[in-house]
C-alpha positions as CSV (number, residue, x, y, z in Angstrom):
1,X,-8.3,-15.5,-6.8
2,X,-8.3,-11.6,-7.2
3,X,-5.3,-9.4,-6.6
4,X,-5.3,-7.1,-3.7
5,X,-5.7,-3.6,-4.6
6,X,-4.7,-1.8,-1.8
7,X,-1.4,-0.6,-2.4
8,X,-2.5,0.6,-6.0
9,X,-4.9,2.2,-4.4
10,X,-3.2,3.9,-1.4
11,X,0.1,4.8,-3.1
12,X,-2.8,6.6,-5.7
13,X,-4.0,8.4,-2.8
14,X,-0.4,9.6,-1.6
15,X,0.4,10.9,-4.8
16,X,-2.5,13.3,-4.8
17,X,-2.0,14.1,-1.7
18,X,1.6,14.4,-2.6
19,X,0.6,16.8,-5.2
20,X,-1.7,19.1,-3.3
21,X,0.8,19.6,-1.1
22,X,0.1,22.3,1.8
23,X,-3.2,22.3,0.7
24,X,-4.0,18.5,1.2
25,X,-6.6,16.5,0.6
26,X,-9.6,14.7,2.2
27,X,-11.6,11.4,1.7
28,X,-13.8,12.5,-0.5
29,X,-12.0,14.2,-3.1
30,X,-9.3,11.0,-2.7
31,X,-12.3,9.0,-3.1
32,X,-13.3,10.8,-6.8
33,X,-9.3,10.4,-7.5
34,X,-10.2,5.7,-6.6
35,X,-13.7,5.6,-7.9
36,X,-14.1,4.1,-4.6
37,X,-16.4,5.0,-1.6
38,X,-14.7,8.0,1.1
39,X,-15.4,5.0,3.9
40,X,-12.2,2.9,2.0
41,X,-10.8,5.8,1.7
42,X,-10.9,6.6,5.6
43,X,-9.2,2.4,6.0
44,X,-6.3,3.6,4.4
45,X,-5.5,6.5,5.6
46,X,-5.6,5.4,8.9
47,X,-3.6,2.4,8.4
48,X,-1.4,5.1,6.7
49,X,-1.9,7.0,9.9
50,X,-1.0,4.1,11.7
51,X,2.2,3.7,10.2
52,X,3.4,7.4,10.3
53,X,3.4,7.9,6.3
54,X,0.7,10.8,6.7
55,X,-1.0,13.5,9.9
56,X,-4.8,13.3,9.1
57,X,-6.1,17.6,10.5
58,X,-9.7,16.9,12.0
59,X,-13.1,18.2,11.7
60,X,-15.2,19.7,8.8
61,X,-12.5,21.4,7.0
62,X,-9.8,18.6,7.8
63,X,-8.2,17.0,5.7
64,X,-4.9,14.5,5.3
65,X,-1.2,15.4,4.7
66,X,1.9,13.6,4.7
67,X,3.9,13.5,7.3
68,X,7.3,14.1,5.5
69,X,9.1,13.7,2.2
70,X,7.7,12.0,-1.1
71,X,11.2,11.1,-1.0
72,X,11.4,10.3,2.7
73,X,8.6,7.1,1.8
74,X,9.1,4.0,-0.2
75,X,7.0,1.5,-1.1
76,X,8.0,-0.8,0.8
77,X,6.7,1.4,3.9
78,X,2.9,2.3,2.2
79,X,2.7,-1.8,1.3
80,X,4.1,-3.1,4.4
81,X,1.1,-0.2,6.6
82,X,-2.1,-1.6,4.2
83,X,-0.8,-4.7,4.3
84,X,1.0,-5.5,7.6
85,X,0.7,-9.7,7.3
86,X,3.9,-8.4,4.5
87,X,3.3,-11.4,2.7
88,X,2.4,-11.4,-1.1
89,X,3.0,-15.7,-1.2
90,X,1.5,-17.2,0.6
91,X,0.5,-21.6,1.4
92,X,-2.8,-22.7,0.3
93,X,-4.4,-22.7,4.0
94,X,-6.3,-26.4,3.4
95,X,-5.2,-29.1,1.3
96,X,-5.1,-33.2,1.0
97,X,-2.8,-34.6,4.4
98,X,-2.6,-37.7,2.3
99,X,-1.2,-36.4,-1.1
100,X,2.6,-36.4,-1.7
101,X,2.4,-33.8,-3.8
102,X,1.1,-31.2,-1.2
103,X,3.1,-32.5,2.1
104,X,6.2,-31.9,-0.8
105,X,4.9,-28.2,-1.3
106,X,4.2,-27.6,2.4
107,X,8.2,-27.6,2.5
108,X,9.5,-27.2,-1.0
109,X,7.0,-23.6,-1.5
110,X,8.3,-21.3,1.8
111,X,11.7,-20.9,0.8
112,X,11.0,-20.1,-2.8
113,X,8.2,-17.7,-1.5
114,X,10.2,-16.1,1.0
115,X,13.0,-15.2,-1.4
116,X,10.0,-13.8,-3.6
117,X,8.8,-11.7,-0.8
118,X,12.4,-10.5,-0.5
119,X,13.4,-9.5,-3.8
120,X,9.7,-7.6,-4.1
121,X,10.7,-5.8,-0.8
122,X,13.7,-5.1,-2.5
123,X,11.8,-3.3,-5.2
124,X,9.8,-1.5,-2.8
125,X,11.9,0.0,-1.0
126,X,14.6,0.8,-3.5
127,X,11.2,3.4,-5.4
128,X,10.0,6.6,-2.9
129,X,6.6,7.7,-3.6
130,X,8.1,10.8,-5.0
131,X,9.2,8.9,-7.5
132,X,6.0,7.8,-8.5
133,X,5.0,11.0,-8.1
134,X,6.6,12.8,-10.6
135,X,6.0,10.1,-13.8
136,X,2.4,11.0,-12.7
137,X,1.5,14.4,-12.4
138,X,-1.1,15.8,-12.9
139,X,-1.5,18.5,-16.0
140,X,-0.3,22.7,-15.0
């Protein structure tokens, strides 16, 4: 039950892109920053592009740039781009249907999980990419 790190990876990649400004970045540079394979980075970038957060420049000297100001990109948008199902908390897919506790939890947990998801979404909506990029700006 490991936590998914796609949001953290996407935010880190976007911060690198934001720091580089008009110069932009490429998948190899972002992969070094994230210490991962460029293929993983390209998947993240495609999801961000599909959701209008970045523009990809094809070609040998291509790269990626933000589609708008970091101040206008919320972490909720980033989360929804990389986690389209958007639920942090979900019921177990399997269980013993004969167990009374299991049956009770299928009724009791969904409203709690929805409230928790909404609380997290509120925090993410209030946090812009610019806020994080400023906190972790590279030296220089």
